[in-house]
Each structure stands twice: as C-alpha cells, then as structure tokens.
N, C-alpha and C positions, 0 to 999 in steps of 0.2 A: 615640449617642456621636459626638462630634466629635474629629477626629484631625488634628494638625498635625505634620509631620516636618521637622526642620531638619538639613541635612547639616553635621556638624562635622569631617568628614574622610572618607577613603575607606572606613573601616569603623566610623565612629562617628556616631551619630545622637542628636539631642535630640527626644524625642517628647512633645508636649503633648496630654494626654488630658482631655476634658471629659465628665463623667458627667451625663446629662440630669437636670434638676431633679425630674422625676416619679419617676425611679429612686431618687434620693436620698430623696425624701419617703416612698416606699414602704418603703425600708430602715429609715428612722426608725420608721415605724409598726410594722414587724415586730419591731424590737428592743424598743420600748416594750411591745408586746403580750406578748412573751416575758418581759420584766422584770416586768410586772404580775402574771403568773401565778406568779412565783417569790418575790418579796419579800413580807414581812409588815410592814404598817404599822399600828400601834395605832389602833383606832377604825374600821377598815375591814375588811370581810370579804375573804378571799383572792380576788384577781382583780378587786376593786371599787375600788381606790384611784384617785382622779382623776388624769387625765393631767397637769394643771397641777402637782399635788404631786410626781409622779414627775419632771417636768421640772425642778422646783426642786431636788430632792435629787440627782438622778442625771444631770443634763444633760451634764457633762464625760465621765463614764464611757460614756454612750450615744454621744456624738460619737466618742470613740475607738474604740468597738466598730464603729460604722458605717464609719469610715475603714479599720479593719483588714480588714473584709470586702469593701468596695468596691474598694480600691486593687489588691489582687492579682487580683481577678476581672476588672476592666476593663483592667488591664495585659495579661493573657493575651489578652483580646479584641483589644486594640490591636495586639499582635504578629501575631496571625493576620490582621487586616485589612491591616496594613502589609506582610505577607509576609516578616517578618524571622525569622532564626534567631539569636537572641541568644546570645553566649558569655559576656557579663558584663552585669550590670544594676546601675545605681546609683539605687535608689528613694529618694525623699526620706524623712527621718524622719517618723514619724507625727505628732509634736508640731508639726511645721512646716506641716502641711497644714490649711488653714482650711476648715471645713465649717459649713453652716447649713441647717437644715431648710427645704425648699422652694426652695433655690437650687442651681444646678449645682455639682458638685464638680470643681475643676480642679487637676491636678497635672502636673508635668513630670518625666520620667525620662530618664536618659542610658543608652544601650545601645551595646555593641560587637557587631557582627554578623559572621558568617562572610563572607569576601570572595566575590564572584561573579567567576569567571574562566573563560576558555576553556581546556579541556584540550588540550595539545599532543600530538603523536603519541607514544604510549607503547607501541604494539605494533610489534614488529620492531626494537627498539633493537639496534644492532650493537656487539659488543664483540670485542676482540682475544683470541684463544685463549690461555689460560693453559696453557703447555706443561710445567709442573712434573711430575716423576715421581719415584718412590722409587728412589734409587740403591742400589747394593750397599753403599756406604760408610754410608749412613743405616741400612740394614738391619743392618749389623755393629754400629753404635752402639746400636741398639735391643736387640740380643742381649746386648751388654755391660751395658746397663741392667738387663735381665732377670736377668742373672747377679749383678749387685750386689744386686738386691732379694732374692735367695735365698741370700745369703752367710750363713755361720755365724760366730758370735763364739766363738772357742776360746781356751783358756788357752795362753800362750806357754810351751813346754816348754824351749827352749834357754836357756842362761845369757847373757842379753843385757840391755842397758839399754833404757829406754823411748824410742821414736821417735815422730815425728808420725804421727797416725792410730791409734795404739794406744788401747785402752780400759783405763784404769788405775783400780784401786780403792785409795784411800789411807785410812788411819785417822788422823784428826786427834786428836792427844793433848792439845794445849794451844792456847789462843787468848788473845792479849792485845791490848787496844786498844778503841776505841769500839764495834766490832762484836761484842765478846764477848757471847754470849747469857747471860741470867740462868740460873743453875743449870746451866752448861755441863757436859756429860759427853762423854767421848771417843766418837766415832762415825765410821762409814765412809762414803765418798762415791765413787761411780763416775762417771767422765766421760771424754769422748773428747778426747785431746790435739790441740789445734788449734782447738777450738771456743770457746776462751776462756771456758769455764764458770767462774762465780764461786762460791766457797765462803767464807762470812762476809765477802763483799765483796772477796775476793782471787782473782786468777787464778793457778791452780797450774801452768799449762803449763810455764813456764820452770823451775819448781822440780823437776819430775819428769823432764824430758828427760835421758836418759843414766843415770838411776838404775835400779838393779836391784831385784828383789824382795827385801824385807827391809831396804832401805837407808832411812836417815832423810832427810827433806826439811824445808826451811824456806822459807816464803814470807812476804814482808813488803812493805808499801807505806806511805810516810809519810802520816799522816792517817787511815789505815784500820786498821793494826795488823799483827800478826805471828801466823803459825800454824806449829806444829810437828807433824810427823807421820811416817808411815812408809808405804812402798809395800807394799801387801799382795798385790796380784795384777796381772799384766800380761796383757791379752788382745788379740787381733788378729782382724781380719775375714779369713776364709778363703773365697775364691771357689770355687764348684763348677766342675768341668771342663765345657766345652761338648761334651757327647757324647750318645749315645743314652740313657744312663741318666738324665742330667739331664732330657731331654725326657719320658721316661716318668714321672719324679717329679712333673712339672708337670701331668699329666693324661693324657687318652686319646690319647697320641701314640706311634707305633711307632718313630719315629726322630727324630734332631735335624733332619734335612731337612724332615720333616713339620711340626715345631714352627716352623722357620724360615719355611716357606710360610704358616703361620697368622699369624705376626707380620707378614709382608709384606702379607697381606690386610688386617690391621687398620690398618697404616700407610697403605695405599692408600685405605681407607675414610675415615680421618681426613683425608688429603690432599684427597679428593674433597669432603668437607664444607667444608674450608678454602677450596678453589677456588670452591665455590658461594657462600660468604660473601663472597669477594673480588668475584665477579661482582655480587652484590647490592649491595655497597658502591658499585660503579661505577654501577649502575643508579640508586641513590638519589641520588648526586651529579648524574647526568644529569637526573633528574626535577626536582631543585631548580634546576639551571641553566637548564632549558627554560622554567620558569614564572616570570613576573614579576608580582607583585601585593603589595599591602600586607597585612600580617598584624596581627590584633588584639593590642594590647599586653598585654591581660589574659591571653591564652593564653601569651605569652612569659613573663610573670611566673609563671604557674602551672607552666610547664616548669622555670623556674629554681628554684622552690620544691621541685619533685621532685628536681632535681639536687643541691640542698643537702642534702636528707634522705638521698639515696643516698650522698653523700660522708660525711655524719656516721656513717651505718651502717658504711661501709667503714672509717673511722678507728676506730670502736668495736671492730670485729672485730680490727683490727690490735693495738689496745691489749690486748684479751683474750689474743691469741696471745703478746704480749710478757710479760704477767703470768704466762703458763704456761711461759715460757721457750722458745717455739718460733719466735721471731723475733729479729732483731738488736736492738741497743740502741734505745731510744726516742728519736725525734728531738726531742721536746719542743716542737715548733712548734705554736702555738695556731692554731686554725682561724679564719682571717679570712673571715667570711661575705661581707662587702661586696666584698672583693677577688675572692673566688671567683665571685661573681655577675657582676662586671664582666668577668672573664676568660672566663666561660662564656656570655656573652650571644650571641656569634655562633653558637655551637653550638646554643643554645636556639632561636634564630630559624630556623636551618636545620631543626631537628627539627619545629618547628611548621608550617613551610611544607610539608615533606615529608608530615606527617600529613594536612594539608588536601588535598594532591594525591592521596594514596593513598585518602583517604576519597571524593573525587570519582570516582576510577577505580572503586572498589568500588560506588558508587551507579550509575554508568553501566553496569557489567558485571553488575549483579545479584548481586554477592558479598555474602553475609550470614553472620552468626554463628549457628550452630545450637547446640542443647542439647548435642550430641555434642562440639562445639568447646569449650564451657565445661567439660564433664566432663573432657576430655582435659587442658586447661590446669590444672585443679585437681589432677589426678593428678601432672602434671609439677611443680607448685609443691610438692605434698606430698612428692614424692621429693627435691626440692632442699632443702627445709627439714627433711627427716627427721621428718615428723609424719604423722598419719593424714589422709586426705582430708577426713574430717568436721571436723577442726580448721581446715583451709583454708577450707572452706565457712562455718564459724562466724566466722572472721576477716573474710571478705567481707561477711557479714550484719551483723557489728558495725560495719563501715565504712560501712554505709548504702548508699543507692542510687548515690551517687557512686562508691564503690569498685567496684561491679558494672559500672557504665557505663564506668569507666576500663579495666577488664579487657576488656570487650567491644570497646572502641575499639582497644585494643592488638591483640587477635586479628584484628579487621577489617583493620587496616593490614598486618599480617603476611600475611594471605590475599591482599590486593590486591597486595602486593609479590611474592608467589609467582606470582600470575597474570601479572604483567608479566615475571617471570623466565622463565616457561615459554614466553613469546612472543618471547624475546630470540634474536637470531641471533648465533651465535659464529663469527667468521671464522677459518677454518683457515689 
C-alpha cells in the first residue's frame, strides 16, 4: 500500500491511498468465486458458469462490492500506518471511486485528527481559598423555609374578606363570552390569590379580594367574557411554631436545637459541594488558558449539536410545565437554532479544548474508566430519570457504540478533573 499525506491545516490532512494491483485482483477473484457459487444461470450447473459470462452480467455490482470491501479496510490500515487518531472522516462516495481489475485502486480521504500538544503543568495549581461559611442568618432562613414546607391550609374562621395569599374556593354559576365551554355547568375552583390563576381565561384575583364567604363575585375582560359566581370557602396557610414539638413531628429529633444542627450540617455539606464546584470551574478555566492549540472543527460542531439538543430538551420540559400550570406564562419565542449555535460557539470551543486536555491528562496519569464507573453512572442516570437501571442500559445499547463511548468519555474527563482537583493547592 502506498500512502501520501498532505497537510491541509494544523489538524486536517488529505490522505491519498493506493491499494496494490495484486490486492485488487485477488479481491476481484474472491468476489467472482463467491458469486459463481451463489447465482443460478440457465444452461450451467451451479458453480460452473464461465467467468466471462459473470463479468458481462455482474461487472458493475462486483466492482461496487470490491470497492465497499477494500476502501474501509485500507483506510484503517492507512490510519495505523500514518499514526493518526481521526475524529472525523470524509470518505469519497463509492460511485466516484474508479476501479479496474488488475490495476491499483486509488482514493483520497480527508480526515481531522486529534491535535498533538504538550501538557502544561496541571499538578499543584494554586487557588485562592473560598472562605464562605454558613451564617446564622442563612440558618434562620432555612428554618423558615422548613416551616413553610410544613404549613397547614386551614379554613378561615373569623368573619373577614379575602386577602392576598388566601386560598379561595369559588363556585362559578354563569359564564358568557367566547370562552364559555359547551354544555357548561356550575362548578367550583380552588386557587391562591396572587398567583393570577385563570378560570375560563379570566383572572379572578381582583374579583375576590375583600369579598367574604357567601358573597357574589363578577369577573370580566373585553374579548374574553364575563363570569359570575360566589365565594364558597376562604382558607389560609398556617405556619407551625418553631419549637421542640415541631422538631419531633419531623423525625427522630429530641429538640428544636437538634433539628437546627441537622439543618446546619446539611447546609454546610451543600456549601462544601458548591465550593468544590467553584474550585473545579476555576481549574477548568486555568487548563483552557494554559493550553494553546488548534481544535478540530468537527468536534466543535458535534459539541454544538449536543448543546442544541440539550436546549431543545430544556425548552420542551418548560413547555410541559407550562401546560400543567406549574410555570409562568409562555414566552412564545421560537427557538432560533442558527442564532443559538453562533452565540454558543465560544463555549463549545472551550468545552472541546478542555475535553482534549483532560483526556491527555487521563492518558498520562493512567486514569481509566472501569465497569464499576459505568455501573455507578447508570444508577445515577436512572435515579435522575426516575427509571430502572435496566431502562438506562437499554437506552445506551439502543444508542449504539457511539452512545457508550460518549458516556465513557464523559466519565473519563470527570475522573481526570477530580485527579487535578485533588492535586490543587488552596492558598489560605
């Protein structure tokens, strides 16, 4: 095999591959021999058809078959001989490759390769200490959040009107306008005043404010219609007292002080994780800034593809929450993929560079992905998606070899980043 490599750029090469004539001839003989044993031609016993007749009838199909078998095989040999690690390959279409029995097969492919670069010092990166700590004020706020989470909704007993924050049940007796449902019947609706919840397209907050139980309400808006009804029930959120009894109700706590210390520990653990992530963000930026090399455009485009898919998934989830009434009003902004890719390009480039650096660190330090790593990641994904681990494994298998390799690559870079983090020096 003859090989010619032309440099088209720092990470792009044109590779001219010439398959020897004798190898081409042998592959033609093999394909025709296989064809002779399979086809049935009238007037000839199986396996006895003349080669000339086979060439006349099946020449084009045989040529295509030879090309399909030789091109991938010799492309792989060429990459090994050239010492390339290709990240993208542009093989010429089969129909454009000319082949003739007894003559060499010549084709040219364009490949993008991983950049070769020198690792800068990554052990002992120094960072300024993050001195954040949980304050008493933050702990007090956390206790109030806990109190809010365990509040009770109780019927208002005193004779008063509706105020903001109340939970009100109204019975809609009549609806007029374009939003009037077919076959309308009076029905009750419960909502929190201030949330701007819509009933038949109308917001009832202003209509119920100040009204007492049993009083009539009317809500209307031009172009939407009018609704009439009555306040049936007024409820309010009642917060529990922060005392020892509250602590005991929440679990195996003997006092409010014990519960408070538990909450403090949880806040400190969360802060510790946040500080670690902050350190890692600084490390990743430092690694990108330390290394200067060209990156393959195909990897950048692949990263942009992943970012687009992630953004589409995020928007879909928001739309689902909106449709279930758990989010604010829909923005209605169409996803401009081209604009998103343009704005995300610098981030994609940084991610690709960081991935290549971390991959090089992993290779140098002998960091590898184990079966235990894959099992752990599958369990984490299953927990996040709220599905069985078997379902995650099936999704990976359905995604093919690329899906598994992408997962392994992500785990590898995370382990390499953890390695660098553990070698980092935090300046006090």
